[in-house]
Structure formats: structure tokens, C-alpha cells
matplotlib code that plots the C-alpha trace (Angstrom):
import matplotlib.pyplot as plt

x = [-5.1, -3.7, -6.4, -4.9, -5.5, -9.1, -10.0, -8.4, -10.2, -13.4, -13.1, -12.7, -15.7, -17.7, -16.4, -17.1, -20.8, -20.9, -19.7, -21.7, -24.9, -24.6, -25.1, -22.6, -20.0, -17.2, -18.3, -18.3, -14.9, -13.5, -15.0, -13.3, -10.1, -10.2, -10.8, -8.1, -5.6, -6.6, -6.2, -2.7, -1.3, -2.3, -0.8, 2.4, 3.5, 5.2, 7.7, 6.8, 9.6, 8.4, 5.0, 5.6, 7.2, 4.9, 1.6, 2.1, 3.6, 0.8, -2.1, -0.7, -0.4, -3.6, -5.5, -3.7, -4.5, -8.3, -8.4, -7.0, -9.2, -12.4, -12.4, -10.9, -12.6, -15.9, -15.5, -14.5, -17.2, -19.7, -18.3, -18.1, -21.8, -23.7, -25.3, -21.9, -20.0, -22.1, -22.2, -18.6, -16.3, -13.1, -11.3, -13.2, -12.1, -8.6, -8.4, -10.4, -8.1, -5.1, -6.4, -7.1, -3.5, -2.3, -4.2, -2.5, 0.9, 0.2, -0.8, 2.1, 4.5, 2.7, 3.1, 6.8, 7.6, 5.5, 7.6, 10.7, 9.9, 8.6, 12.2, 13.7, 11.8, 10.5, 12.5, 11.5, 9.9, 7.7, 6.8, 5.7, 3.8, 2.0, 0.9, -0.2, -2.2, -3.7, -5.0, -6.1, -8.1, -9.6, -10.8, -12.3, -13.9, -15.3, -16.5, -18.3, -20.0, -21.1, -22.6, -24.4, -25.9, -26.9, -28.8, -30.5]
y = [-32.9, -33.6, -34.1, -30.9, -28.7, -30.3, -29.6, -25.9, -25.2, -26.7, -24.7, -21.6, -22.1, -23.2, -19.9, -17.9, -19.0, -18.9, -15.2, -14.3, -15.4, -13.5, -9.9, -10.2, -11.7, -9.6, -10.9, -14.3, -13.9, -12.6, -15.3, -17.9, -16.0, -15.8, -19.7, -20.2, -18.2, -20.2, -23.4, -22.4, -21.0, -24.2, -26.5, -24.4, -24.0, -20.7, -19.2, -15.5, -14.1, -16.5, -15.4, -11.6, -12.0, -14.7, -13.1, -9.9, -11.9, -14.5, -12.0, -9.8, -13.0, -14.4, -10.8, -10.5, -14.1, -13.7, -10.6, -12.3, -15.1, -13.5, -10.5, -11.6, -14.9, -13.4, -11.6, -14.6, -16.9, -14.2, -14.1, -17.9, -18.4, -20.1, -17.0, -15.1, -17.7, -18.6, -15.0, -14.6, -13.8, -15.7, -12.5, -12.0, -15.5, -15.1, -11.8, -13.6, -16.3, -14.1, -12.4, -15.9, -16.7, -13.3, -13.9, -17.4, -16.0, -13.4, -15.9, -17.9, -15.0, -14.2, -17.4, -17.5, -14.3, -15.6, -18.8, -16.9, -14.4, -17.5, -19.0, -16.0, -16.7, -20.3, -23.6, -25.9, -28.3, -25.7, -24.4, -28.0, -28.2, -24.7, -26.3, -29.8, -27.4, -25.3, -28.5, -29.9, -26.5, -26.5, -30.3, -29.2, -26.1, -28.1, -31.1, -28.3, -26.7, -30.1, -31.0, -27.6, -28.4, -31.8, -30.3, -27.4]
z = [-7.4, -3.6, -0.7, 0.7, -2.1, -2.6, 1.1, 0.8, -2.2, -0.9, 2.4, 0.5, -1.7, 1.5, 3.6, 0.3, 0.1, 3.9, 4.0, 0.8, 2.2, 5.5, 6.3, 9.1, 7.0, 8.9, 12.1, 11.2, 9.5, 12.7, 14.9, 12.7, 12.8, 16.5, 16.6, 14.1, 16.2, 19.4, 17.5, 16.2, 19.2, 21.0, 18.4, 17.9, 21.2, 20.2, 22.5, 23.4, 21.2, 18.2, 18.8, 18.8, 15.3, 14.1, 14.2, 12.5, 9.7, 9.6, 9.9, 7.0, 4.8, 5.8, 5.1, 1.8, 0.8, 1.8, -0.1, -3.5, -3.1, -2.1, -4.0, -7.1, -7.0, -6.6, -9.8, -11.6, -10.6, -11.6, -14.8, -15.0, -14.7, -17.3, -18.7, -18.8, -20.2, -23.1, -24.2, -23.7, -26.5, -27.2, -26.6, -23.3, -22.4, -23.1, -20.8, -18.2, -18.2, -18.0, -14.9, -13.3, -13.9, -12.8, -9.4, -9.0, -9.7, -7.0, -4.7, -5.3, -4.8, -1.4, -0.4, -1.3, 0.5, 3.4, 3.7, 3.4, 6.2, 8.6, 8.0, 9.4, 12.8, 13.2, 12.7, 9.7, 12.0, 13.4, 10.0, 9.1, 12.3, 11.3, 7.8, 9.4, 12.1, 9.3, 7.6, 10.9, 11.5, 8.1, 8.4, 11.9, 10.6, 7.5, 10.1, 12.0, 9.0, 7.8, 11.4, 11.3, 7.7, 8.9, 11.9, 9.8]

ax = plt.figure().add_subplot(projection="3d")
ax.plot(x, y, z, "-o")
ax.set_aspect("equal")
plt.show()
């Protein structure tokens, strides 16, 4: 697996547990989202015209991606705990695997549509800068999480 995929998965799992453990999950998610918006705005240097078109597309994509990953994966992780997995029939395992593949397809199609929409408003260079900035943000967030965990 590529390091970027590993980081993305790790960030997801950390944010998943971070949100699941908190009674103020929505507040924390919004705080992280605001931090991300600020970070991306600085990094991308969007024109006002680009920003006006970019943020609605980005936010819709980000919300749908979160929904797919958070809500559906939460169900999958619950079904994959040791007790459930050991008592699962082969038919149930096939059904769960099919659901997971379906979610992966949904995420792929969502990303494909998102990229097509981005290409209409941003240059290829800015799209690549966006990808790099998102990766940088994820590393920064992960580092903050590690630093906070080390203090506790």
C-alpha cells in the first residue's frame, strides 16, 4: 500500500475513534473542518472566482465522503469484531464483503465525479496542489494527535 493510502486510512481510523469517544463529536469535526478550510485556503491561493466555485464542490464531496466512511464503516467494524466474526456464517460474510465492496465503489464514483467537477474550475496544477495540501494537512493533524497523546 502506498504511504498516502496508509496515512489516509490511519487518519480515518484515528478520527473515527476520536469522534466515537467524544460526546462533542460534531463540534470537534467542525473545528477540524474549519482548520482544514483555513489551511487549504492558504495553500491553494484560490482566486475569488475559483473559491466561489470550489468550496461548494469540495464541501459536498467532503461531507458525502465522511458519511460513507464514517457511517458505513462503523457498521462494518462492529460486524468485524472477534465475537461477531467467529459466529458469522459464510452467507453473512459474503453479504458483508459485498456491502464493503459496494461502499468502495461508491467512494470511487464519488471521487471520480469530484475530480471531473474540479477540472471544470481549477487547473491541473492546482488540483495537484490540492492533493498535496490535503496530504500535508492530514500529516499535520496526525502529528497534533500524536503530540496530544504523548502529553496525556
